[in-house]
N, CA, C and O atoms as a DFTB+ gen file, in Angstrom:
260 C
 N C O
     1  1    -113.588      23.549    -162.778
     2  2    -114.036      24.890    -163.089
     3  2    -115.491      25.084    -162.664
     4  3    -115.860      26.135    -162.138
     5  1    -116.285      24.094    -162.891
     6  2    -117.696      24.169    -162.521
     7  2    -117.852      24.335    -161.011
     8  3    -118.753      25.031    -160.542
     9  1    -116.971      23.692    -160.261
    10  2    -117.020      23.804    -158.800
    11  2    -116.743      25.239    -158.354
    12  3    -117.378      25.750    -157.432
    13  1    -115.778      25.882    -159.032
    14  2    -115.484      27.271    -158.715
    15  2    -116.685      28.163    -159.020
    16  3    -117.052      29.016    -158.213
    17  1    -117.295      27.962    -160.188
    18  2    -118.433      28.779    -160.582
    19  2    -119.639      28.574    -159.665
    20  3    -120.442      29.488    -159.478
    21  1    -119.765      27.373    -159.094
    22  2    -120.866      27.108    -158.164
    23  2    -120.629      27.727    -156.795
    24  3    -121.567      27.883    -156.013
    25  1    -119.393      28.077    -156.503
    26  2    -119.020      28.716    -155.239
    27  2    -119.522      27.930    -154.028
    28  3    -120.024      28.511    -153.066
    29  1    -119.387      26.645    -154.084
    30  2    -119.771      25.818    -152.945
    31  2    -121.271      25.885    -152.636
    32  3    -121.681      25.704    -151.490
    33  1    -122.072      26.141    -153.650
    34  2    -123.512      26.201    -153.450
    35  2    -124.044      27.601    -153.158
    36  3    -125.250      27.795    -153.008
    37  1    -123.145      28.565    -153.081
    38  2    -123.559      29.936    -152.777
    39  2    -123.494      30.858    -153.994
    40  3    -123.542      32.080    -153.850
    41  1    -123.386      30.287    -155.178
    42  2    -123.221      31.085    -156.394
    43  2    -124.383      32.048    -156.605
    44  3    -124.186      33.150    -157.117
    45  1    -125.586      31.647    -156.218
    46  2    -126.739      32.531    -156.440
    47  2    -126.675      33.790    -155.585
    48  3    -127.387      34.756    -155.859
    49  1    -125.843      33.797    -154.565
    50  2    -125.644      34.989    -153.738
    51  2    -124.355      35.726    -154.109
    52  3    -124.300      36.955    -154.089
    53  1    -123.322      34.951    -154.448
    54  2    -122.005      35.534    -154.693
    55  2    -121.962      36.287    -156.021
    56  3    -121.544      37.445    -156.049
    57  1    -122.378      35.667    -157.111
    58  2    -122.269      36.300    -158.422
    59  2    -123.109      37.571    -158.541
    60  3    -122.624      38.555    -159.100
    61  1    -124.336      37.596    -158.047
    62  2    -125.068      38.869    -158.082
    63  2    -124.378      39.950    -157.240
    64  3    -124.405      41.127    -157.600
    65  1    -123.763      39.553    -156.127
    66  2    -123.032      40.522    -155.310
    67  2    -121.864      41.108    -156.095
    68  3    -121.621      42.314    -156.043
    69  1    -121.149      40.267    -156.814
    70  2    -120.061      40.761    -157.663
    71  2    -120.614      41.703    -158.731
    72  3    -120.036      42.756    -159.003
    73  1    -121.726      41.318    -159.326
    74  2    -122.338      42.151    -160.369
    75  2    -122.745      43.520    -159.847
    76  3    -122.478      44.539    -160.484
    77  1    -123.392      43.540    -158.688
    78  2    -123.809      44.808    -158.094
    79  2    -122.585      45.661    -157.758
    80  3    -122.587      46.874    -157.969
    81  1    -121.554      45.024    -157.238
    82  2    -120.331      45.752    -156.899
    83  2    -119.700      46.375    -158.135
    84  3    -119.296      47.538    -158.103
    85  1    -119.612      45.629    -159.205
    86  2    -119.029      46.151    -160.448
    87  2    -119.877      47.303    -160.982
    88  3    -119.334      48.324    -161.404
    89  1    -121.194      47.152    -160.969
    90  2    -122.070      48.225    -161.444
    91  2    -121.891      49.493    -160.618
    92  3    -121.831      50.591    -161.171
    93  1    -121.807      49.349    -159.311
    94  2    -121.624      50.512    -158.448
    95  2    -120.274      51.180    -158.693
    96  3    -120.190      52.408    -158.725
    97  1    -119.228      50.395    -158.864
    98  2    -117.910      50.971    -159.132
    99  2    -117.891      51.723    -160.462
   100  3    -117.315      52.806    -160.561
   101  1    -118.517      51.145    -161.473
   102  2    -118.589      51.810    -162.773
   103  2    -119.388      53.106    -162.649
   104  3    -118.995      54.133    -163.202
   105  1    -120.502      53.060    -161.928
   106  2    -121.325      54.260    -161.733
   107  2    -120.544      55.339    -160.992
   108  3    -120.657      56.519    -161.325
   109  1    -119.759      54.957    -159.998
   110  2    -118.953      55.928    -159.264
   111  2    -117.877      56.556    -160.147
   112  3    -117.622      57.756    -160.052
   113  1    -117.256      55.768    -160.990
   114  2    -116.238      56.299    -161.897
   115  2    -116.877      57.291    -162.865
   116  3    -116.343      58.377    -163.090
   117  1    -118.015      56.919    -163.435
   118  2    -118.702      57.807    -164.371
   119  2    -119.119      59.096    -163.680
   120  3    -118.919      60.180    -164.229
   121  1    -119.695      58.999    -162.489
   122  2    -120.123      60.189    -161.753
   123  2    -118.929      61.071    -161.405
   124  3    -119.020      62.296    -161.482
   125  1    -117.817      60.459    -161.026
   126  2    -116.621      61.234    -160.674
   127  2    -116.059      61.965    -161.875
   128  3    -115.681      63.132    -161.762
   129  1    -115.994      61.312    -163.016
   130  2    -115.468      61.939    -164.225
   131  2    -116.377      63.083    -164.658
   132  3    -115.897      64.151    -165.038
   133  1    -117.692      62.861    -164.601
   134  2    -118.627      63.925    -164.976
   135  2    -118.498      65.120    -164.044
   136  3    -118.519      66.264    -164.498
   137  1    -118.365      64.870    -162.751
   138  2    -118.220      65.972    -161.793
   139  2    -116.892      66.705    -162.013
   140  3    -116.844      67.933    -161.949
   141  1    -115.829      65.964    -162.267
   142  2    -114.530      66.581    -162.536
   143  2    -114.622      67.518    -163.735
   144  3    -114.132      68.646    -163.679
   145  1    -115.239      67.063    -164.809
   146  2    -115.376      67.896    -166.001
   147  2    -116.209      69.138    -165.716
   148  3    -115.893      70.224    -166.202
   149  1    -117.275      68.982    -164.925
   150  2    -118.124      70.126    -164.589
   151  2    -117.347      71.138    -163.742
   152  3    -117.433      72.342    -163.981
   153  1    -116.596      70.656    -162.764
   154  2    -115.814      71.552    -161.911
   155  2    -114.729      72.247    -162.722
   156  3    -114.507      73.447    -162.555
   157  1    -114.050      71.511    -163.598
   158  2    -113.027      72.121    -164.440
   159  2    -113.635      73.199    -165.338
   160  3    -113.043      74.261    -165.528
   161  1    -114.820      72.920    -165.889
   162  2    -115.494      73.897    -166.741
   163  2    -115.873      75.142    -165.934
   164  3    -115.728      76.265    -166.417
   165  1    -116.357      74.943    -164.709
   166  2    -116.747      76.067    -163.857
   167  2    -115.548      76.892    -163.405
   168  3    -115.676      78.101    -163.212
   169  1    -114.398      76.272    -163.232
   170  2    -113.209      76.978    -162.762
   171  2    -112.416      77.642    -163.886
   172  3    -111.574      78.499    -163.621
   173  1    -112.671      77.262    -165.122
   174  2    -111.890      77.791    -166.246
   175  2    -111.892      79.317    -166.296
   176  3    -110.826      79.895    -166.512
   177  1    -113.020      80.008    -166.112
   178  2    -112.957      81.484    -166.145
   179  2    -112.028      82.058    -165.073
   180  3    -111.342      83.049    -165.324
   181  1    -111.997      81.468    -163.919
   182  2    -111.120      81.945    -162.853
   183  2    -109.655      81.707    -163.194
   184  3    -108.802      82.551    -162.919
   185  1    -109.367      80.557    -163.791
   186  2    -107.996      80.264    -164.187
   187  2    -107.552      81.209    -165.301
   188  3    -106.411      81.672    -165.301
   189  1    -108.442      81.497    -166.247
   190  2    -108.106      82.420    -167.328
   191  2    -107.839      83.819    -166.778
   192  3    -106.911      84.500    -167.212
   193  1    -108.660      84.238    -165.821
   194  2    -108.465      85.555    -165.216
   195  2    -107.135      85.612    -164.478
   196  3    -106.444      86.631    -164.522
   197  1    -106.778      84.552    -163.815
   198  2    -105.502      84.509    -163.093
   199  2    -104.328      84.588    -164.064
   200  3    -103.348      85.287    -163.806
   201  1    -104.431      83.872    -165.177
   202  2    -103.366      83.915    -166.180
   203  2    -103.251      85.313    -166.767
   204  3    -102.145      85.789    -167.024
   205  1    -104.389      85.977    -166.983
   206  2    -104.361      87.329    -167.543
   207  2    -103.674      88.287    -166.577
   208  3    -102.936      89.170    -167.013
   209  1    -103.899      88.134    -165.293
   210  2    -103.248      88.997    -164.311
   211  2    -101.747      88.763    -164.292
   212  3    -100.977      89.706    -164.111
   213  1    -101.328      87.536    -164.475
   214  2     -99.895      87.220    -164.450
   215  2     -99.174      87.757    -165.672
   216  3     -97.969      88.002    -165.609
   217  1     -99.874      87.948    -166.788
   218  2     -99.240      88.399    -168.023
   219  2     -98.887      89.876    -167.994
   220  3     -98.041      90.324    -168.769
   221  1     -99.516      90.633    -167.120
   222  2     -99.222      92.063    -167.047
   223  2     -97.777      92.267    -166.615
   224  3     -97.290      91.567    -165.726
   225  1     -97.096      93.209    -167.230
   226  2     -95.707      93.452    -166.822
   227  2     -95.660      94.019    -165.410
   228  3     -96.522      94.794    -164.997
   229  1     -94.648      93.615    -164.700
   230  2     -94.476      94.090    -163.328
   231  2     -94.011      95.533    -163.348
   232  3     -93.292      95.952    -164.255
   233  1     -94.426      96.292    -162.341
   234  2     -94.001      97.695    -162.254
   235  2     -92.523      97.757    -161.910
   236  3     -92.024      96.967    -161.108
   237  1     -91.851      98.673    -162.506
   238  2     -90.444      98.899    -162.201
   239  2     -90.358      99.952    -161.121
   240  3     -90.750     101.100    -161.332
   241  1     -89.861      99.582    -159.999
   242  2     -89.699     100.541    -158.910
   243  2     -88.211     100.836    -158.759
   244  3     -87.369      99.938    -158.744
   245  1     -87.923     102.131    -158.649
   246  2     -86.512     102.496    -158.486
   247  2     -86.108     102.228    -157.043
   248  3     -86.843     102.532    -156.104
   249  1     -84.972     101.676    -156.899
   250  2     -84.480     101.343    -155.569
   251  2     -83.449     102.377    -155.154
   252  3     -82.257     102.224    -155.420
   253  1     -83.907     103.409    -154.514
   254  2     -82.975     104.431    -154.061
   255  2     -82.666     104.228    -152.596
   256  3     -83.568     104.109    -151.767
   257  1     -81.406     104.189    -152.289
   258  2     -80.998     103.963    -150.900
   259  2     -80.434     105.209    -150.293
   260  3     -80.039     105.204    -149.127
């Protein structure tokens, strides 16, 4: 197990690289979720307006041939 953790003598380069990668991935997930929530919040008025338009009854047109 110790041999694996030493990474053949390159552990001082490998483990920090893994750490930086994990931190960046976590930061990207957090940024993506925050942006998604902001976009959803910004679009909500438009979605509500669209739903309100759909609720109106359709006009009845007489079909005379």
